[in-house]
DRENPA-700824 format. One record per residue (C-alpha): residue in three letters; x, y, z. Coordinates in steps of 0.25 Angstrom, whole numbers, plus 5000, padded with zeros to 4 digits. Layout:
<atoms>
ALAXYZ;...
</atoms>
This chain:
<atoms>
MET592954455553;GLU594354415558;ASP594254525569;THR592954475574;GLU593454325574;LYS594654375582;ASN593754445592;ASN592854325594;ALA594054235596;GLY594054265611;PRO595154255621;ASP595654125616;HIS596054195602;ASP596654315609;LEU597554235619;ASP597954135607;GLU598454255599;ILE599254315611;LEU599854185615;GLY600254145601;THR601354045602;THR601854085616;ALA600853985623;GLU601153845624;ILE600053745622;VAL599853665634;ASN598753585641;VAL597753635651;GLY598653605662;GLY599653705658;HIS600753615653;LYS601153555640;GLN600353445636;GLU601153315638;LEU600053205640;ASP599353145629;LYS597853165629;ASN597553015629;PHE596153015636;SER594753035631;LEU593553075639;LEU593152925640;SER594552885645;ILE594753005655;SER593352975661;ALA593752825662;LEU595052865669;GLY594252945679;ILE593252835681;VAL594252725682;ASN595152815691;GLY593952845701;CYS593652695701;THR592652735711;TRP591852605713;ALA593152525714;ALA593752625724;LEU592652625733;GLY592552475732;GLY593952465736;SER593752545749;ILE592352485752;ALA592752435766;VAL593152575771;ALA591852635764;ILE590952535771;SER591552565784;ASN590952705783;GLY589452685784;GLY589352545778;PRO588752515764;PRO587852635765;GLY588952725768;VAL589752675756;ILE588652715747;TYR588152845753;GLU589552895756;PHE589952875741;ILE588752945736;THR589053065744;VAL590453075742;SER590253055727;ILE589353175726;PHE590353265733;TYR591453215723;CYS590553245711;LEU590653385716;ILE592153385717;ALA592253315703;ALA591353425697;SER592353535704;LEU593553465698;ALA592953445685;GLU592653595684;LEU594153615687;ALA594553505677;SER593753565666;ALA594353705668;ILE595853655671;PRO596053515665;SER597453485669;SER598153355674;GLY598453425687;GLY596953415691;VAL596653475704;TYR598153525705;HIS597953615693;TRP596553655697;ALA596953695711;SER598053775705;VAL597153855697;THR595853875706;ALA596753925718;GLY597154045711;LYS598354105717;TYR598453995727;GLY598453895715;ARG599953845716;VAL599853795730;CYS598453745729;GLY598653675717;PHE600053615722;PHE599353555734;ALA598053515726;GLY598953445716;PHE599753365727;TRP598553325735;ASN597953275722;PHE599153195718;PHE599253125732;ALA597853095731;TRP598053025718;ILE599252955723;PHE598452895734;ALA597352855725;VAL598352775717;ALA598852705730;SER597452685735;THR597052625722;SER598252535721;ALA598052485735;ILE596552455732;ILE597052365720;GLY598152305729;ASN597152265740;GLN596252215729;THR597252125722;VAL597652065736;GLN596252035739;MET595951965726;TYR597151875729;ALA596651855744;THR595251815738;TYR595751685733;HIS596751665744;PRO596051675757;GLU597251645765;PHE598051765760;GLN598351875770;ALA598452005763;LYS599652095767;SER599952235764;TRP601152205755;HIS600252115746;VAL599352245744;PHE600652325742;VAL601152235731;SER599852235724;TYR599852385726;LEU601252405719;ILE600852315707;VAL599552385705;THR600052535707;TRP601252515698;CYS600452445687;CYS599452555687;CYS600652655687;CYS601352595675;ILE600052595667;VAL599952745669;LEU601452755666;PHE601552675653;ALA600152665648;ASN599752815647;ARG599152805633;ALA598252675638;LEU597652745650;PRO596452795642;ALA596152655637;LEU596452595651;ASN595452685658;LYS594352645648;PHE594552505652;GLY594652545666;LEU593252615664;ILE592752475659;PHE593352415672;ILE592652515681;LEU591252515675;GLY591352365672;GLY591852325685;VAL590852405693;CYS589752345685;VAL590252205687;THR590452225702;ILE589052275703;VAL588352165696;VAL589152055703;CYS588852115717;ALA587352135714;ALA587152005707;MET587951895715;PRO587551915730;GLY586351835733;THR586551735722;ASP587151585723;GLY587051585738;ARG587751715740;PRO587251815751;PRO586251915746;HIS586552065744;ALA586652165756;SER585352235760;PRO585052375754;ALA585052425769;PHE586452375770;VAL586952445758;PHE586152575759;LYS585652595773;ASN586452525784;TRP587552625789;SER588652565796;ALA589952635801;ASN590952575810;ILE592152675809;GLY591852745823;TYR591252875819;SER589952895826;SER589352995816;ASN588852915803;GLY588853045796;PHE590353065798;VAL590552915794;PHE589752945781;LEU590653065778;MET591952985781;GLY591452875772;MET591352965760;LEU592952955760;ASN592752815753;GLY591852875742;ALA592852985740;TYR593952895738;ALA593152825728;ILE592652935720;GLY593653045723;THR594553055711;PRO593753155702;ASP595053225698;CYS595653105691;VAL595353135677;SER595853285678;HIS597253235679;LEU597153185664;ALA596553315659;GLU597853335650;GLU597653195644;ILE596253215638;PRO595653305627;ARG594753415632;PRO594953395647;GLU594153515651;ILE592953435647;ASN593353295648;VAL593953295662;PRO592653345669;LYS591853235661;ALA592853125666;ILE592653175680;ALA591153165679;ALA591253025673;GLN592152985684;MET591253035695;MET589952985690;ILE590352845686;GLY591152825698;PHE589952865707;VAL588952775700;THR589852655699;THR590252665713;LEU588852685719;CYS588352555711;TYR589552475715;MET589452515730;ILE588052475730;ALA588252345723;ILE589452295732;LEU588752345745;PHE587552255742;ALA588552135740;ILE589052145755;ARG588552045764;ASP589552045775;LEU590052185778;SER590952145789;GLY591752055779;VAL591952175770;LEU592452255782;SER593252155789;GLY594652195783;SER595052055779;SER595152095764;THR596152185758;PHE595052225749;PRO593652225756;LEU592852245743;ALA593252095740;GLU592452045751;ILE591252125746;TYR591452055732;ARG591651915739;GLN590251935746;ALA589651985733;THR590151865725;GLY590351755735;SER591651705728;ARG593051735727;ALA593051745711;GLY591951845712;THR592651925722;VAL593951925714;GLY593151955701;LEU592552085707;LEU593852125713;VAL594452115699;VAL593352205694;ILE593752315704;PHE595252285702;LEU595252325688;PRO594652465689;ILE595452495701;VAL596752465694;CYS596252565683;ALA596052665693;CYS597452645699;ILE597952675685;ASP597152805684;THR597552855698;TYR598952845693;VAL598552925681;ALA597953035690;ALA599153035700;GLY600253035690;ARG599553155682;THR599353235695;LEU600753215699;TRP601253255685;ALA600353375685;LEU601053425698;ALA602453385693;ARG602353465680;ASP602053585688;ASN603253565696;ALA602453535709;THR603153405712;PRO604553365715;PHE605253315702;GLY604253385694;ASN605053375681;PHE605053225683;ILE603653205688;GLY603053305679;ARG603553235666;VAL602753175655;ASP603353045650;SER603553065635;ARG603452915632;TRP602252875641;ARG601553015639;ASN601153025654;PRO601653085667;PHE602552955669;ASN603453005680;ALA602253065689;THR601552935688;MET602752855692;VAL602952945704;CYS601452905708;GLY601852765707;CYS602952775716;ILE602152855726;CYS601052745726;THR602152635728;ILE602652715741;LEU601152725746;GLY601052575743;CYS602252545752;ILE601552625763;TYR600452515762;VAL601352405766;GLY601852475778;SER600452525782;THR599152515775;THR598552625785;ALA599652725780;PHE599352685765;ASN597852705767;ALA598152845774;PHE598852885761;VAL597852835751;GLY596652875760;SER597053015758;PHE596653015743;VAL595353075745;LEU595753185754;LEU596953225745;SER596153225732;SER595053305739;SER596053405744;SER596553425730;TYR595153445725;LEU594853545735;ALA596153625732;ALA595653645718;ILE594153665720;LEU594153755732;PRO594953865726;HIS594153855714;LEU592853875722;LEU593453985731;SER593954065719;ARG592554055713;ARG593153975702;SER593854095696;ASN595254035694;VAL594753935684;THR594253955670;PRO593053865668;GLY593153745660;PRO592053675652;PHE591553605665;TRP591153725674;MET590153725685;ASN589453865684;GLY588953945695;LEU588553905709;LEU588553755704;GLY590053755703;TYR590253835716;ALA589353735723;ILE590053615718;HIS591453665721;GLY590953705735;ILE590353575739;ALA591553505733;CYS592553585742;SER591653575754;TYR591653425753;ILE593153405751;ALA593453505763;VAL592553435772;PHE592853285768;ILE594353315769;VAL594153335784;ILE593153215785;PHE594053115778;CYS595153145787;PHE594453085799;PRO594852945804;TYR594152835796;ALA593652765809;LEU593652785824;PRO594352755833;VAL595552805826;GLN596752715825;ALA597952715816;SER597452615806;ASN596152695804;MET596552835805;ASN596352935793;TYR597752985790;SER597253065777;CYS597453195784;LEU598853155788;ILE599153115774;ILE598553235767;GLY599253325777;GLY600553265775;LEU600453265760;THR600053415761;ILE601253445769;LEU602153375758;VAL601453455747;SER601753585756;PHE603253545756;LEU603153525741;TRP602453665739;MET603553725748;PHE604753665740;LYS604053645726;GLY602753725725;ARG603353855729;LYS604453845719;GLY604453785706;TYR602953745706;SER602353805694;GLY600853755695;PRO599953735684;GLN600253825673;ALA599253945669;LEU598453915657;ASN597453995648;TYR596153935645;LYS596753865632;GLY597753785640;ARG598953865636;LYS600053905644;VAL600154055644;GLU601354145648;SER600954245658;THR601454365649;VAL600654305637;MET599454295646;GLU599554435651;ASN599654485637;ALA598454405634;ILE597654465645;GLU598054605641;ALA597654585627;
</atoms>
């Protein structure tokens, strides 16, 4: 009977007997578990939804979005890009289920690329890190512009300057950074409140924008043709089809963070199951709320030229003014969108800090021992998060000198994040998914290959399209510098690889399927047995 039970135990039992006490129990990322598992499925899903903050992100860039096709362009471009990002999210969810690690795409690319994994993962990790840094800076800038605009709403004589936004930017970015630094245990509860702000805020805004126009002497709603049919594009390109493709960048900026929750995989029980669920919740809720929100605010526009005039630091405020007809209503709706974006800024710091920490603990960064340390008191990657705050401060200083230069950096977010996704998904596809042991979420057969193939094709094509100038004729103020930024950062990472990656960089550690770090000699004995 005992022999039968032993024979039925399978490879798990055999490997456990061979390993004995020589294997160190570690997390799935291949490291000693240092972070507390504070998050539940609800709180991690809330973090993903809050971090995405999709409706608020697209609302914050509404003027740019409207320029690419008018209101119909905003809606149809967002729907189209959301379909592609759902496929990207499914591809990332498959990898997150098989390799739930705080390194996210950095760790996945290191595994899927096989013998080229060290270099592929190195570049994917830094591309992903820079993307999250620019996401933090972009979110902080949106909040900075919004706070200045709220003040200007009650002070018409006020002339906003770049340093006004910079001061607000600094206050916001360091408040959010300090919350991540000193309130790590409160992050799950904070994100639950953020989820309430996200869902409550979008519902309040939709109701107000739907109910107030046309009442008490206010102008009526815009016509359905204005919202769904009347295409208008004044960015200089003769092809409306190409304008449509260019306009998808705005939707990608809003919904393009499906890897967020993967960076907390080591802080949640059963991450191989819960992380894919959180990614799905983020994408679905983000799409539905944003689509409803866009339709509501576009119907509230009565003077499109006023929205696009550039007289406001935050053009969404003009839409709210047209919808409510009052300064109080405008500020009220700005507060409703302000709170979710602040919560999103906190969560972008979480993702950025965890990404840098994952790189540093594998000795991929300079001063890896310092940056890759988990603070014993605050139980988080304190130093890595602090470094992220300092980098964002430097980016804020660029804003004072040149808003064009600042926008060039933060505008590279979509291309950098997409490049990191491609570095993980494409090798997974080309290797016929043979380098990854399937997790609970695994797309079998042709379905998996089709989804991965479409996701890679979309990223490869749109990386090129999103590098075209935003408008014609090209001037220094409207030039798209994303290709320059990405090229420069890639050269920087190449130098890091030459001096750091080729010597001293360990990469993600090899694991067995039970998340144990196994010495090579022991594994060889296990295989021979």
